[in-house]
C-alpha positions in Angstrom: 23.0 8.6 9.2 19.3 8.1 8.4 16.9 7.2 11.1 14.9 4.8 8.8 15.7 2.3 6.1 13.8 2.4 2.8 13.5 -0.8 0.7 11.5 -1.6 -2.4 9.4 -4.7 -3.2 9.8 -6.5 -6.5 6.4 -5.1 -7.5 7.4 -1.5 -6.8 10.7 -2.0 -8.7 8.6 -3.3 -11.7 6.4 -0.2 -11.4 9.6 2.0 -11.5 11.0 0.2 -14.5 7.9 1.2 -16.5 8.4 5.0 -15.9 10.3 7.5 -17.9 13.8 8.2 -16.6 13.0 11.7 -15.3 10.0 10.4 -13.2 12.1 7.4 -12.0 14.8 9.7 -10.7 12.3 12.1 -9.0 10.4 9.2 -7.3 13.6 7.4 -6.2 14.9 10.6 -4.6 11.5 11.3 -2.9 11.4 7.8 -1.5 15.0 8.1 -0.1 13.9 11.3 1.7 11.6 9.1 3.7 14.7 7.8 5.5 14.9 11.2 7.3 11.2 11.7 8.1 8.3 9.4 7.1 5.8 11.1 9.5 2.5 12.1 7.7 2.4 15.8 7.1 -1.1 16.0 5.5 0.3 17.3 2.3 2.8 14.9 0.7 2.5 12.0 3.1 -0.8 10.7 4.3 -2.0 7.5 6.1 -4.4 5.5 3.9 -7.8 5.1 5.3 -9.0 1.5 5.7 -5.4 0.2 6.0 -3.6 -0.4 9.2 -0.1 0.5 8.3 -0.1 1.9 4.7 0.8 5.4 3.7 1.1 7.3 0.4 3.8 9.7 -0.7 2.7 12.2 -3.3 5.3 12.9 -6.0 3.9 15.1 -8.7 1.5 12.9 -10.8 2.7 9.7 -9.0 1.9 8.1 -5.7 4.3 5.8 -3.8 2.4 3.4 -1.4 4.6 2.4 1.5 4.3 0.4 4.7 6.0 1.8 7.8 6.8 -0.5 10.7 9.4 0.5 13.3 12.4 1.9 11.4 11.7 0.0 8.2 9.9 1.6 5.3 8.9 -0.7 2.4 7.7 0.9 -0.8 5.0 -1.5 -2.1 3.8 0.2 -5.2 4.5 3.3 -7.4 1.4 4.3 -9.4 0.2 7.2 -11.5 -2.5 9.3 -9.7 -5.4 7.7 -11.7 -4.1 4.1 -11.1 -3.7 5.0 -7.4 -7.2 6.3 -7.1 -8.6 3.0 -8.7 -6.7 0.7 -6.3 -6.7 2.7 -3.0 
């Protein structure tokens, strides 16, 4: 049984709907892996500077922005790398 629960905001689901099926599946699986270990590792998962509780998960050319509070992980946005760099 996973230690954490991953949920998606309406905005992140809209982001996922706009992606090709292959990218959608890869991102969904990567986000589900957060249920086992959302701890920043400096490579794929990093805490975002300037934000109290936001993190990013690197998935190829995409970035999932998530909030981690207690055992709840909420995926807020899923963006391409260039869009991520503009917003965060």
